[in-house]
C-alpha positions in Angstrom: -0.9 -10.7 -9.4 -0.6 -11.6 -13.1 2.4 -10.0 -14.8 1.7 -8.6 -18.3 4.1 -6.5 -20.2 1.8 -5.6 -23.1 1.8 -1.9 -22.9 -1.7 -1.7 -24.4 -3.2 -4.0 -21.8 -5.2 -2.3 -18.9 -4.0 -5.3 -16.7 -0.3 -4.5 -17.5 1.9 -5.0 -14.5 5.7 -5.0 -14.2 7.1 -6.2 -10.9 10.0 -4.3 -9.4 13.3 -5.8 -9.6 15.6 -6.6 -6.7 17.4 -3.4 -6.5 14.2 -1.3 -6.8 12.4 -3.4 -4.3 15.2 -3.7 -1.6 17.4 -0.6 -2.2 15.8 2.2 -4.2 12.3 2.4 -3.1 13.1 1.9 0.7 15.7 4.6 0.5 13.3 7.1 -1.2 10.5 6.0 1.2 12.8 6.7 4.2 13.7 10.1 2.8 10.1 11.0 2.2 9.1 10.0 5.7 11.8 12.4 7.0 10.7 15.4 4.8 13.1 14.9 1.9 11.5 14.8 -1.5 13.5 13.2 -4.3 12.4 15.2 -7.4 8.7 15.3 -6.3 8.5 12.0 -4.5 5.8 11.6 -1.8 4.6 8.8 0.4 1.1 7.7 -0.8 -1.3 6.3 1.8 -4.4 4.7 0.8 -6.8 2.2 2.4 -6.2 -1.4 1.3 -9.1 -2.9 -0.7 -9.1 -6.2 1.2 -7.4 -5.6 4.5 -8.9 -2.2 5.3 -5.5 -1.1 6.6 -3.5 2.0 5.3 -1.0 0.9 2.8 1.9 3.1 1.8 4.1 3.5 -1.2 6.4 6.0 -2.7 5.1 7.8 -5.8 6.3 10.7 -8.1 3.9 13.6 -8.0 3.8 15.3 -11.3 2.9 19.0 -11.7 1.5 19.9 -15.1 -0.1 23.1 -16.2 -1.4 23.8 -12.7 -2.7 20.3 -12.2 -1.2 17.4 -10.2 -1.1 13.8 -11.3 -0.1 10.4 -10.2 1.1 8.0 -12.8 1.7 4.2 -12.5 4.6 3.4 -14.7 4.5 -0.2 -13.7 0.9 -0.5 -14.6 -2.0 -1.9 -12.5 0.0 -2.1 -9.2 -1.4 -2.7 -5.8 -1.6 1.1 -5.1 -3.7 1.5 -8.2 -6.1 -1.2 -7.4 -6.4 0.3 -3.8 -7.0 3.8 -5.2 -9.7 2.5 -7.5 -11.3 0.6 -4.5 -11.2 3.7 -2.4 -12.9 5.7 -5.0 -9.8 7.9 -5.4 -9.4 8.9 -1.8 -5.9 9.1 -0.3 -3.2 11.1 1.3 0.2 12.3 0.2 2.9 12.7 2.9 6.3 14.4 2.9 7.8 14.4 6.4 5.2 15.7 8.9 3.2 17.4 6.2 0.2 15.6 4.7 -2.5 16.4 2.2 -5.7 14.5 1.8 -7.0 14.3 -1.9 -9.7 13.1 -4.1 -8.4 11.5 -7.3 -10.1 11.0 -10.6 -8.7 8.4 -13.1 -8.2 9.7 -16.5 -9.6 8.1 -19.7 -7.0 6.8 -22.1 -7.6 9.6 -24.5 -6.6 12.2 -22.0 -3.3 10.5 -21.0 -0.9 11.5 -23.7 0.3 14.9 -22.5 0.6 13.5 -18.9 2.6 10.6 -19.9 5.0 12.7 -22.0 5.6 15.0 -19.1 6.1 12.2 -16.8 8.7 10.5 -19.0 10.3 13.9 -19.5 10.7 14.5 -15.7 11.5 10.9 -14.6 12.7 9.1 -17.7 15.9 8.5 -15.9 14.1 6.5 -13.3 11.3 4.9 -15.1 12.1 5.1 -18.9 12.7 1.3 -19.1 9.0 0.6 -18.3 8.0 2.6 -21.4 10.2 0.6 -23.8 11.1 3.2 -26.4 8.1 5.5 -25.9 9.4 8.9 -24.7 8.9 12.6 -24.5 9.5 13.0 -28.3 6.9 10.2 -29.1 3.8 11.3 -31.1 0.5 11.6 -29.5 -0.7 8.5 -31.4 2.3 6.3 -30.0 1.4 7.6 -26.4 -2.3 6.9 -26.9 -1.5 3.3 -28.0 0.2 2.5 -24.7 -2.2 4.6 -22.6 -4.4 1.6 -21.4 -1.3 0.2 -19.7 -0.6 3.2 -17.7 -3.1 4.3 -15.0 -3.0 8.0 -14.4 -4.9 9.9 -11.6 -5.6 13.6 -11.5 -5.7 14.9 -7.9 -8.6 17.3 -7.3 
């Protein structure tokens, strides 16, 4: 996968570092599989676009004004590509509980309030991926980076 750090690029992707890849994400994944959610974390399951096998990753589920969203702070990750290929069909798991969903990807002009809420909730974890753009940023600043941050609304 091509790594791009241009926040306005729809192909933007930031690879996880060693600590995230080998310690943090596996720990949160292990907790989610055992029914423990770390501030809204869930195990996302979606069918792989080339393998046809179920792929899993941990995501942060954002509740905002009665709607739920998945945000990809690292950009166009594998789960984003798989979600697009699966036409938004996936499952969220926490322990033995699971929920099937249909997701709709938001247009860039609708992302600003979701990105603001996401950074407000998980800035301690993902703030470095937003490089100075945060909860107090203007709508114009958030709109400028929106193409680099895929957002899905769960229906």
